[in-house]
TORDRENFI-850883 format. One record per residue (C-alpha): x, y, z. Coordinates in Angstrom, 2 decimals. Example, Ala and Ser with C-alpha at 12.3 -4.5 7.8 and 13.67 -1.06 7.14 Angstrom:
<pts>
      east     north        up
     12.30     -4.50      7.80
     13.67     -1.06      7.14
</pts>
This chain:
<pts>
      east     north        up
    -44.53    -14.97    -31.81
    -45.97    -14.21    -28.34
    -42.51    -13.69    -26.83
    -41.58    -11.23    -29.59
    -44.78     -9.22    -29.10
    -44.36     -9.18    -25.32
    -40.70     -8.16    -25.66
    -41.57     -5.29    -27.99
    -44.44     -4.18    -25.79
    -42.63     -4.29    -22.43
    -39.06     -3.66    -23.58
    -39.54     -0.98    -26.24
    -43.02      0.52    -26.50
    -43.77      0.89    -22.77
    -40.40      2.51    -21.87
    -40.68      4.88    -24.83
    -44.21      5.81    -23.81
    -43.05      6.57    -20.27
    -40.22      8.70    -21.65
    -42.51     10.64    -24.01
    -45.00     11.33    -21.20
    -42.52     11.77    -18.34
    -40.01     14.17    -19.87
    -42.42     17.07    -20.55
    -44.44     16.53    -17.34
    -41.51     15.94    -14.95
    -38.38     17.40    -16.59
    -36.40     17.80    -13.33
    -37.01     14.21    -12.19
    -36.59     12.73    -15.67
    -33.30     14.57    -16.04
    -31.88     13.00    -12.87
    -32.90     15.63    -10.28
    -29.55     17.34    -10.78
    -28.28     20.03     -8.41
    -26.29     22.88     -9.92
    -24.16     25.58     -8.39
    -22.88     28.41    -10.54
    -24.03     26.60    -13.69
    -22.04     23.46    -12.82
    -23.69     20.17    -11.92
    -22.52     19.20     -8.43
    -24.71     16.18     -7.76
    -28.21     14.77     -7.67
    -30.93     15.12     -5.05
    -31.46     11.37     -5.36
    -27.89     10.13     -4.84
    -26.00     10.54     -1.59
    -22.42     11.67     -1.28
    -19.69     10.58      1.09
    -19.19     13.35      3.66
    -16.42     12.84      6.20
    -15.78     16.40      7.37
    -17.25     17.13     10.82
    -19.20     20.20      9.68
    -21.48     18.17      7.37
    -24.26     15.75      8.21
    -23.13     12.21      7.41
    -25.53     10.09      5.36
    -26.25      6.40      5.55
    -23.39      3.98      4.92
    -23.24      2.89      1.29
    -22.73     -0.55     -0.23
    -22.50      0.81     -3.78
    -18.95      0.39     -5.03
    -16.54      2.49     -3.02
    -19.43      4.56     -1.66
    -22.38      6.16     -3.44
    -21.12      4.93     -6.81
    -24.14      5.10     -9.13
    -22.49      2.67    -11.56
    -22.32      0.02     -8.83
    -25.74      0.51     -7.26
    -26.95     -2.32     -5.10
    -27.23     -3.60     -1.58
    -25.25     -6.27      0.19
    -27.85     -9.09      0.06
    -26.73    -10.07      3.56
    -29.44    -11.31      5.92
    -30.01     -9.61      9.29
    -28.27    -12.40     11.22
    -25.29    -12.72      8.86
    -22.01    -12.51     10.84
    -20.33    -10.52      8.05
    -23.08     -7.88      8.24
    -22.94     -7.70     12.04
    -19.22     -8.06     12.78
    -17.65     -7.18      9.43
    -14.57     -8.63      7.74
    -11.35     -7.17      6.36
    -12.95     -5.52      3.32
    -16.45     -4.90      4.75
    -17.33     -2.76      7.78
    -19.97     -4.42      9.93
    -22.77     -2.85     11.93
    -20.79     -3.07     15.19
    -17.86     -1.13     13.70
    -20.20      1.40     12.07
    -21.98      1.93     15.41
    -18.67      2.41     17.27
    -17.45      4.82     14.59
    -20.76      6.75     14.68
    -20.61      7.07     18.47
    -17.00      8.26     18.36
    -17.60     10.80     15.55
    -20.61     12.28     17.34
    -19.35     12.10     20.94
    -22.02      9.63     22.03
    -21.45      7.41     25.06
    -20.83      3.70     24.42
    -24.00      1.65     24.57
    -26.24      4.61     23.70
    -28.87      3.48     21.18
    -28.41      4.96     17.73
    -30.82      5.07     14.76
    -30.75      2.10     12.37
    -30.15      4.31      9.35
    -26.82      5.39     10.88
    -25.40      1.86     10.65
    -27.37      0.07      7.90
    -26.98      0.42      4.17
    -29.94      1.20      1.91
    -31.04     -1.33     -0.71
    -29.59      0.75     -3.54
    -26.55      1.98     -1.63
    -27.31      5.48     -2.94
    -29.95      6.77     -0.52
    -29.03     10.29      0.68
    -31.73     10.58      3.35
    -31.28     10.27      7.10
    -33.93     10.08      9.81
    -34.68     13.04     12.10
    -33.28     11.00     15.02
    -30.01     10.49     13.12
    -29.81     14.20     12.28
    -30.48     15.22     15.90
    -27.59     13.10     17.17
    -25.30     14.77     14.60
    -26.37     18.36     15.37
    -23.83     18.97     18.18
    -20.95     17.86     15.90
    -22.16     19.87     12.91
    -22.84     23.00     15.00
    -19.53     22.83     16.89
    -17.36     25.84     16.00
    -13.96     25.09     14.59
</pts>
């Protein structure tokens, strides 16, 4: 009997209560923080997108599916001294490769320290935010005329 009551309370009543309170008070956030352009939804302020063109700031690497896939949200669960995380394997780019790629894309000398968020994946794999240090290193590339 106790399990049934607890299940109803935490699995049905509490989520419904949050929905009933949250939707009218925070409609933008409860609706997914969607971004629209010309009446068309183009993304969410909470989910990153894969930008590869040089005139855009590049976000954190993603471990969610094939990159920022909200249906496959999740981190790698690799510890900080895991060789796969550091050196990578055939189907997984490691921190060393990400750092080399970041330096090459942004014209940074080898061995120059780069921000952690440029080479590490967020826990959800969807985080769109970058640090000010990361953005500053990307400014010359983004501002470069074509």
